[in-house]
C-alpha positions in Angstrom: 51.2 -8.6 -14.6 50.9 -5.8 -17.1 49.8 -2.4 -15.8 46.7 -2.2 -18.0 45.4 -5.4 -16.5 45.8 -4.0 -13.0 44.0 -0.8 -14.0 41.2 -2.8 -15.7 40.7 -4.9 -12.6 40.6 -1.8 -10.4 37.9 -0.3 -12.6 35.9 -3.5 -12.3 36.1 -3.5 -8.5 35.3 0.2 -8.4 32.2 -0.3 -10.6 31.1 -3.2 -8.4 31.6 -1.1 -5.2 29.5 1.7 -6.7 26.8 -0.7 -7.5 26.8 -2.2 -4.0 26.6 1.3 -2.5 23.6 2.2 -4.7 21.8 -1.0 -3.8 22.6 -0.4 -0.1 20.9 3.0 -0.3 18.0 2.1 -2.6 16.8 -1.2 -1.1 15.8 0.0 2.4 13.8 2.8 0.7 11.7 0.4 -1.3 11.2 -2.0 1.6 9.7 0.8 3.8 7.3 2.0 1.2 3.6 1.3 1.5 2.6 -1.9 -0.3 0.6 -1.3 -3.5 -2.8 -2.9 -4.2 -3.4 -4.0 -0.6 -6.0 -3.2 2.0 -5.0 -1.7 5.3 -6.7 -1.2 8.6 -6.1 1.4 11.3 -7.8 2.4 14.5 -10.1 5.4 14.3 -9.3 8.6 16.2 -11.0 8.9 19.6 -14.5 10.3 19.7 -15.6 9.0 16.3 -18.7 6.9 15.8 -16.6 4.1 14.3 -13.7 2.0 15.6 -11.7 1.1 12.5 -10.9 2.7 9.2 -10.2 0.2 6.4 -8.6 1.5 3.2 -9.7 -1.1 0.6 -7.7 -1.7 -2.5 -8.8 0.2 -5.6 -7.6 -2.4 -8.2 -9.4 -5.3 -9.7 -8.7 -8.7 -8.4 -10.2 -12.2 -8.9 -13.8 -11.9 -7.7 -13.3 -8.3 -6.5 -14.5 -5.2 -8.3 -13.6 -1.9 -6.4 -16.5 -0.1 -8.0 -19.1 -2.5 -6.5 -20.1 -1.4 -3.0 -20.9 -5.0 -1.8 -17.4 -6.1 -2.8 -15.7 -3.3 -0.9 -17.7 -4.0 2.2 -17.0 -7.8 2.0 -13.3 -7.1 1.6 -13.3 -4.6 4.6 -15.1 -7.2 6.7 -12.4 -9.8 5.8 -9.6 -7.4 6.7 -11.2 -6.4 10.0 -12.3 -9.9 11.1 -9.0 -10.7 13.1 -9.5 -7.6 15.1 -13.3 -7.6 15.5 -15.5 -10.8 15.1 -18.8 -8.8 14.7 -18.6 -5.7 12.6 -21.1 -3.1 11.7 -20.6 -0.9 8.6 -20.9 2.8 9.6 -20.2 4.3 6.2 -17.7 4.7 3.4 -16.0 7.5 1.5 -14.6 7.7 -2.0 -11.6 10.0 -2.5 -10.8 11.2 -6.0 -7.1 11.0 -6.9 -7.0 13.1 -10.0 -4.8 16.1 -10.1 -6.8 19.1 -11.4 -7.8 17.3 -14.5 -4.2 16.6 -15.5 -4.1 13.0 -14.5 -6.9 10.6 -13.9 -6.4 8.0 -11.3 -8.5 5.4 -9.6 -10.3 6.7 -6.6 -9.4 5.5 -3.1 -12.1 3.9 -1.0 -12.4 3.9 2.8 -14.9 1.9 4.8 -15.7 2.8 8.4 -16.4 0.0 10.8 -17.8 -0.3 14.3 -17.1 -3.3 16.5 -20.4 -4.8 17.8 -20.2 -6.5 21.3 
């Protein structure tokens, strides 16, 4: 076998090895990231007048408009239903995500829920 073929094969293996190492490093990072365009629920800190904090998605979806209060509350209720069968809306907050007028982003919406007995 000529020497140039051995060197060429070694370069191919080296390139594949580098690609596998890069994938090994990059894939776990993307898997642990917060999912985009989803709603999340978390327990409220102790001493608050509400039990759950629901971060509702801020992107449009089929039959969901994040700018409509009723849609946000319905989505928060659907997200919280497995944890609490009867919910009461305590309030909601809108967080602006723009950076000093440099970038405009969609606001983040948070709905506060209390579990009714």
